C-alpha atoms as an extended CHARMM CRD file, in Angstrom:
* protein
*
       166  EXT
         1         1  UNK       CA              0.0190000000        0.0940000000        0.3250000000  PROA      1               0.0000000000
         2         2  UNK       CA              1.3390000000        3.3240000000       -0.7570000000  PROA      2               0.0000000000
         3         3  UNK       CA              2.3310000000        6.1190000000        1.9000000000  PROA      3               0.0000000000
         4         4  UNK       CA             -0.5540000000        8.5190000000        3.4370000000  PROA      4               0.0000000000
         5         5  UNK       CA             -1.1070000000       11.4100000000        1.4300000000  PROA      5               0.0000000000
         6         6  UNK       CA             -3.3040000000       13.6380000000        2.8330000000  PROA      6               0.0000000000
         7         7  UNK       CA             -5.5870000000       15.8470000000       -0.5740000000  PROA      7               0.0000000000
         8         8  UNK       CA             -5.6040000000       19.2040000000        1.8440000000  PROA      8               0.0000000000
         9         9  UNK       CA             -2.0170000000       19.2480000000        2.8870000000  PROA      9               0.0000000000
        10        10  UNK       CA             -1.0040000000       22.4720000000        0.4850000000  PROA      10              0.0000000000
        11        11  UNK       CA             -3.6890000000       24.2170000000        2.4160000000  PROA      11              0.0000000000
        12        12  UNK       CA             -2.4580000000       23.2200000000        5.5960000000  PROA      12              0.0000000000
        13        13  UNK       CA              0.5040000000       24.4390000000        5.1000000000  PROA      13              0.0000000000
        14        14  UNK       CA             -0.7290000000       27.9410000000        4.1150000000  PROA      14              0.0000000000
        15        15  UNK       CA             -3.0790000000       28.1210000000        7.0230000000  PROA      15              0.0000000000
        16        16  UNK       CA              0.1080000000       27.4160000000        9.4330000000  PROA      16              0.0000000000
        17        17  UNK       CA              2.2050000000       29.9520000000        7.1270000000  PROA      17              0.0000000000
        18        18  UNK       CA             -1.1340000000       32.9520000000        7.9830000000  PROA      18              0.0000000000
        19        19  UNK       CA             -1.3740000000       31.7380000000       10.9640000000  PROA      19              0.0000000000
        20        20  UNK       CA              2.4810000000       32.3390000000       12.0680000000  PROA      20              0.0000000000
        21        21  UNK       CA              1.8240000000       35.8160000000       10.2840000000  PROA      21              0.0000000000
        22        22  UNK       CA             -0.7910000000       36.5890000000       12.3180000000  PROA      22              0.0000000000
        23        23  UNK       CA              1.2570000000       35.7870000000       15.5120000000  PROA      23              0.0000000000
        24        24  UNK       CA              4.1200000000       37.8320000000       14.5860000000  PROA      24              0.0000000000
        25        25  UNK       CA              1.4320000000       40.5520000000       14.1710000000  PROA      25              0.0000000000
        26        26  UNK       CA              0.1990000000       40.2400000000       17.9890000000  PROA      26              0.0000000000
        27        27  UNK       CA              3.7680000000       39.8710000000       19.0280000000  PROA      27              0.0000000000
        28        28  UNK       CA              4.5620000000       43.3320000000       17.5390000000  PROA      28              0.0000000000
        29        29  UNK       CA              1.1110000000       44.9800000000       18.6390000000  PROA      29              0.0000000000
        30        30  UNK       CA              2.0860000000       43.8120000000       22.0110000000  PROA      30              0.0000000000
        31        31  UNK       CA              5.8460000000       45.4070000000       21.2890000000  PROA      31              0.0000000000
        32        32  UNK       CA              4.4560000000       48.3320000000       20.7990000000  PROA      32              0.0000000000
        33        33  UNK       CA              1.6590000000       48.3450000000       23.4610000000  PROA      33              0.0000000000
        34        34  UNK       CA              4.5170000000       47.4350000000       26.0920000000  PROA      34              0.0000000000
        35        35  UNK       CA              6.8370000000       50.3750000000       25.0810000000  PROA      35              0.0000000000
        36        36  UNK       CA              4.3370000000       53.2870000000       25.1700000000  PROA      36              0.0000000000
        37        37  UNK       CA              2.8660000000       51.7390000000       28.8400000000  PROA      37              0.0000000000
        38        38  UNK       CA              6.7250000000       52.3130000000       29.7500000000  PROA      38              0.0000000000
        39        39  UNK       CA              6.6110000000       56.0740000000       28.0850000000  PROA      39              0.0000000000
        40        40  UNK       CA              3.3450000000       56.7680000000       29.9270000000  PROA      40              0.0000000000
        41        41  UNK       CA              5.1310000000       55.4690000000       33.1790000000  PROA      41              0.0000000000
        42        42  UNK       CA              7.9780000000       57.4410000000       32.4430000000  PROA      42              0.0000000000
        43        43  UNK       CA              6.2820000000       60.4220000000       31.7500000000  PROA      43              0.0000000000
        44        44  UNK       CA              4.0970000000       59.8230000000       34.8860000000  PROA      44              0.0000000000
        45        45  UNK       CA              7.3580000000       59.5050000000       36.9590000000  PROA      45              0.0000000000
        46        46  UNK       CA              8.4150000000       62.6780000000       35.6150000000  PROA      46              0.0000000000
        47        47  UNK       CA              4.9950000000       64.5760000000       36.7210000000  PROA      47              0.0000000000
        48        48  UNK       CA              5.3030000000       63.0680000000       40.3340000000  PROA      48              0.0000000000
        49        49  UNK       CA              9.0770000000       64.2060000000       40.3940000000  PROA      49              0.0000000000
        50        50  UNK       CA              8.3070000000       68.1840000000       38.9860000000  PROA      50              0.0000000000
        51        51  UNK       CA              5.6280000000       68.2200000000       41.2060000000  PROA      51              0.0000000000
        52        52  UNK       CA              7.9470000000       66.7340000000       44.2540000000  PROA      52              0.0000000000
        53        53  UNK       CA             10.0660000000       69.6810000000       43.3350000000  PROA      53              0.0000000000
        54        54  UNK       CA              7.5450000000       72.4870000000       42.4230000000  PROA      54              0.0000000000
        55        55  UNK       CA              6.0470000000       72.0750000000       46.5260000000  PROA      55              0.0000000000
        56        56  UNK       CA              9.6730000000       72.2760000000       47.6420000000  PROA      56              0.0000000000
        57        57  UNK       CA             10.2390000000       75.7420000000       45.7830000000  PROA      57              0.0000000000
        58        58  UNK       CA              7.1240000000       76.6100000000       46.7260000000  PROA      58              0.0000000000
        59        59  UNK       CA              8.3250000000       76.1740000000       50.7730000000  PROA      59              0.0000000000
        60        60  UNK       CA             11.4360000000       78.1430000000       49.6700000000  PROA      60              0.0000000000
        61        61  UNK       CA              9.8580000000       80.8190000000       48.3600000000  PROA      61              0.0000000000
        62        62  UNK       CA             11.1270000000       80.6930000000       45.1170000000  PROA      62              0.0000000000
        63        63  UNK       CA             10.8140000000       83.4480000000       42.8820000000  PROA      63              0.0000000000
        64        64  UNK       CA              7.4800000000       83.8420000000       40.9150000000  PROA      64              0.0000000000
        65        65  UNK       CA              9.0320000000       83.3860000000       37.3840000000  PROA      65              0.0000000000
        66        66  UNK       CA             10.8440000000       80.1670000000       38.4370000000  PROA      66              0.0000000000
        67        67  UNK       CA              7.4120000000       78.3390000000       39.4820000000  PROA      67              0.0000000000
        68        68  UNK       CA              6.2840000000       79.9190000000       36.5050000000  PROA      68              0.0000000000
        69        69  UNK       CA              8.1200000000       77.5210000000       34.2380000000  PROA      69              0.0000000000
        70        70  UNK       CA              7.2690000000       74.4440000000       36.3850000000  PROA      70              0.0000000000
        71        71  UNK       CA              3.7770000000       74.8290000000       36.2000000000  PROA      71              0.0000000000
        72        72  UNK       CA              4.3680000000       75.7270000000       32.5070000000  PROA      72              0.0000000000
        73        73  UNK       CA              6.8680000000       71.9340000000       32.4760000000  PROA      73              0.0000000000
        74        74  UNK       CA              3.7910000000       70.2800000000       34.5020000000  PROA      74              0.0000000000
        75        75  UNK       CA              1.3410000000       71.6620000000       31.9230000000  PROA      75              0.0000000000
        76        76  UNK       CA              3.5020000000       69.7700000000       28.7340000000  PROA      76              0.0000000000
        77        77  UNK       CA              3.9130000000       66.6210000000       31.1490000000  PROA      77              0.0000000000
        78        78  UNK       CA              0.0160000000       66.5310000000       31.5030000000  PROA      78              0.0000000000
        79        79  UNK       CA             -0.6670000000       66.7920000000       28.0260000000  PROA      79              0.0000000000
        80        80  UNK       CA              1.8600000000       63.9220000000       27.1680000000  PROA      80              0.0000000000
        81        81  UNK       CA              0.2430000000       61.6510000000       29.6150000000  PROA      81              0.0000000000
        82        82  UNK       CA             -2.9900000000       62.6160000000       28.3240000000  PROA      82              0.0000000000
        83        83  UNK       CA             -1.5480000000       61.8050000000       24.3270000000  PROA      83              0.0000000000
        84        84  UNK       CA             -0.0540000000       58.3770000000       25.7180000000  PROA      84              0.0000000000
        85        85  UNK       CA             -3.1270000000       57.7020000000       27.4760000000  PROA      85              0.0000000000
        86        86  UNK       CA             -5.0450000000       57.8860000000       23.9710000000  PROA      86              0.0000000000
        87        87  UNK       CA             -1.7660000000       55.1960000000       22.0890000000  PROA      87              0.0000000000
        88        88  UNK       CA             -2.3160000000       53.3300000000       24.6710000000  PROA      88              0.0000000000
        89        89  UNK       CA             -5.9320000000       52.6870000000       24.3650000000  PROA      89              0.0000000000
        90        90  UNK       CA             -6.0950000000       52.7010000000       20.3080000000  PROA      90              0.0000000000
        91        91  UNK       CA             -3.1880000000       50.1030000000       20.9150000000  PROA      91              0.0000000000
        92        92  UNK       CA             -4.7300000000       48.2260000000       23.1410000000  PROA      92              0.0000000000
        93        93  UNK       CA             -7.9010000000       48.1830000000       20.7850000000  PROA      93              0.0000000000
        94        94  UNK       CA             -5.3930000000       46.9410000000       18.5810000000  PROA      94              0.0000000000
        95        95  UNK       CA             -4.1820000000       44.4330000000       20.2830000000  PROA      95              0.0000000000
        96        96  UNK       CA             -7.4650000000       42.6280000000       20.8090000000  PROA      96              0.0000000000
        97        97  UNK       CA             -8.2310000000       42.5570000000       17.4130000000  PROA      97              0.0000000000
        98        98  UNK       CA             -5.1300000000       40.9430000000       16.5550000000  PROA      98              0.0000000000
        99        99  UNK       CA             -6.1490000000       38.7250000000       19.0960000000  PROA      99              0.0000000000
       100       100  UNK       CA             -9.4850000000       37.8600000000       17.9990000000  PROA      100             0.0000000000
       101       101  UNK       CA             -7.5430000000       37.2430000000       14.1140000000  PROA      101             0.0000000000
       102       102  UNK       CA             -5.1170000000       34.9870000000       16.0980000000  PROA      102             0.0000000000
       103       103  UNK       CA             -7.9700000000       32.9580000000       17.5360000000  PROA      103             0.0000000000
       104       104  UNK       CA            -10.4630000000       32.3130000000       13.9730000000  PROA      104             0.0000000000
       105       105  UNK       CA             -6.6270000000       31.5310000000       11.6310000000  PROA      105             0.0000000000
       106       106  UNK       CA             -5.8900000000       28.8580000000       14.8440000000  PROA      106             0.0000000000
       107       107  UNK       CA             -9.2580000000       27.7270000000       14.4930000000  PROA      107             0.0000000000
       108       108  UNK       CA             -9.4410000000       26.7840000000       10.5660000000  PROA      108             0.0000000000
       109       109  UNK       CA             -5.3550000000       25.6800000000       10.7260000000  PROA      109             0.0000000000
       110       110  UNK       CA             -7.0100000000       23.3550000000       13.6800000000  PROA      110             0.0000000000
       111       111  UNK       CA             -9.7450000000       22.3690000000       11.6940000000  PROA      111             0.0000000000
       112       112  UNK       CA             -7.6390000000       21.3030000000        8.9920000000  PROA      112             0.0000000000
       113       113  UNK       CA             -4.9220000000       19.5040000000       11.3100000000  PROA      113             0.0000000000
       114       114  UNK       CA             -7.9230000000       17.6000000000       13.1430000000  PROA      114             0.0000000000
       115       115  UNK       CA             -9.0270000000       16.7830000000        9.5700000000  PROA      115             0.0000000000
       116       116  UNK       CA             -5.5270000000       15.3600000000        8.3990000000  PROA      116             0.0000000000
       117       117  UNK       CA             -5.4470000000       13.1380000000       11.9600000000  PROA      117             0.0000000000
       118       118  UNK       CA             -8.7230000000       11.6330000000       11.1650000000  PROA      118             0.0000000000
       119       119  UNK       CA             -7.8010000000       10.4460000000        7.6890000000  PROA      119             0.0000000000
       120       120  UNK       CA             -4.3880000000        9.5060000000        8.7310000000  PROA      120             0.0000000000
       121       121  UNK       CA             -5.7750000000        6.9970000000       11.3520000000  PROA      121             0.0000000000
       122       122  UNK       CA             -8.2350000000        5.8760000000        8.9260000000  PROA      122             0.0000000000
       123       123  UNK       CA             -5.5520000000        5.1410000000        6.7560000000  PROA      123             0.0000000000
       124       124  UNK       CA             -3.2070000000        3.4510000000        9.3240000000  PROA      124             0.0000000000
       125       125  UNK       CA             -6.6420000000        1.5000000000       10.4660000000  PROA      125             0.0000000000
       126       126  UNK       CA             -6.9340000000        0.0100000000        6.5660000000  PROA      126             0.0000000000
       127       127  UNK       CA             -3.3920000000       -0.6000000000        6.2880000000  PROA      127             0.0000000000
       128       128  UNK       CA             -3.7730000000       -2.7840000000        9.3140000000  PROA      128             0.0000000000
       129       129  UNK       CA             -7.0390000000       -4.3140000000        7.8790000000  PROA      129             0.0000000000
       130       130  UNK       CA             -4.9760000000       -5.1040000000        4.8810000000  PROA      130             0.0000000000
       131       131  UNK       CA             -2.1530000000       -6.2360000000        6.4980000000  PROA      131             0.0000000000
       132       132  UNK       CA             -3.9400000000       -9.1230000000        8.9010000000  PROA      132             0.0000000000
       133       133  UNK       CA             -5.9970000000      -10.1780000000        5.6420000000  PROA      133             0.0000000000
       134       134  UNK       CA             -2.8160000000      -10.8430000000        3.8300000000  PROA      134             0.0000000000
       135       135  UNK       CA             -1.3980000000      -12.5170000000        7.1840000000  PROA      135             0.0000000000
       136       136  UNK       CA             -4.9250000000      -14.5270000000        7.0140000000  PROA      136             0.0000000000
       137       137  UNK       CA             -4.3160000000      -15.5670000000        3.0470000000  PROA      137             0.0000000000
       138       138  UNK       CA             -1.0700000000      -16.6310000000        3.9950000000  PROA      138             0.0000000000
       139       139  UNK       CA             -2.1330000000      -19.1680000000        7.0350000000  PROA      139             0.0000000000
       140       140  UNK       CA             -4.7190000000      -20.2650000000        5.5150000000  PROA      140             0.0000000000
       141       141  UNK       CA             -3.0370000000      -21.4300000000        2.0500000000  PROA      141             0.0000000000
       142       142  UNK       CA             -0.0300000000      -22.8480000000        3.6770000000  PROA      142             0.0000000000
       143       143  UNK       CA             -2.4930000000      -24.6550000000        6.5450000000  PROA      143             0.0000000000
       144       144  UNK       CA             -4.2170000000      -26.0120000000        3.5970000000  PROA      144             0.0000000000
       145       145  UNK       CA             -1.6630000000      -27.7820000000        2.2560000000  PROA      145             0.0000000000
       146       146  UNK       CA             -0.1400000000      -29.7760000000        4.9640000000  PROA      146             0.0000000000
       147       147  UNK       CA             -1.2400000000      -33.0670000000        5.6620000000  PROA      147             0.0000000000
       148       148  UNK       CA             -1.9260000000      -34.0640000000        9.1540000000  PROA      148             0.0000000000
       149       149  UNK       CA              1.0360000000      -35.5650000000       11.2020000000  PROA      149             0.0000000000
       150       150  UNK       CA             -0.7970000000      -37.9850000000       14.1350000000  PROA      150             0.0000000000
       151       151  UNK       CA             -4.1350000000      -40.0030000000       13.7210000000  PROA      151             0.0000000000
       152       152  UNK       CA             -5.7120000000      -40.9870000000       17.0540000000  PROA      152             0.0000000000
       153       153  UNK       CA             -6.7680000000      -39.4000000000       20.0390000000  PROA      153             0.0000000000
       154       154  UNK       CA             -6.3420000000      -35.9700000000       21.1770000000  PROA      154             0.0000000000
       155       155  UNK       CA             -3.9980000000      -37.5460000000       23.8460000000  PROA      155             0.0000000000
       156       156  UNK       CA             -1.9390000000      -39.4340000000       21.7940000000  PROA      156             0.0000000000
       157       157  UNK       CA             -0.8030000000      -35.8380000000       19.6760000000  PROA      157             0.0000000000
       158       158  UNK       CA             -0.4180000000      -34.6400000000       23.0670000000  PROA      158             0.0000000000
       159       159  UNK       CA              1.9030000000      -37.1750000000       23.4830000000  PROA      159             0.0000000000
       160       160  UNK       CA              3.1600000000      -37.8610000000       20.3990000000  PROA      160             0.0000000000
       161       161  UNK       CA              2.4700000000      -41.8290000000       20.9500000000  PROA      161             0.0000000000
       162       162  UNK       CA             -0.0650000000      -42.0790000000       18.3630000000  PROA      162             0.0000000000
       163       163  UNK       CA              0.4260000000      -44.0520000000       14.7020000000  PROA      163             0.0000000000
       164       164  UNK       CA              2.2440000000      -41.6210000000       11.6480000000  PROA      164             0.0000000000
       165       165  UNK       CA             -0.5270000000      -41.3190000000        8.6540000000  PROA      165             0.0000000000
       166       166  UNK       CA              0.8420000000      -42.4380000000        6.2560000000  PROA      166             0.0000000000
């Protein structure tokens, strides 16, 4: 019998390639999200640090002009944090939609993989049946061609004391 061949093997390989591309895209989206999250975290840390410096300057009665610079810088940080949060929200929705795409292409690939496994199992069962059939035929033809060696009772056959058939 010939080797096992799955008729949809090309399609299965194609779907595996698509799945890998989509997983790679998910990784890129997740990486961009993590980078943006790190940026926002840095901005928040700068904001907290600047707020502490501002309160220290206020307690030291620093000149009004210097306090104005701190306020301008804080306003800029607040604006950058808001923009970062918007980007985070957008990137989070991109990651979520990409996850859904990966789930869909994985389902499609798994369907083909299950079909391939089922067909391979059926092939193996058929192969085993065919082999068993050939073995049975071989045994039957060999046994049919032999003459019995002993005549007599079953006890004689077990002990080997019966007369040989001529």
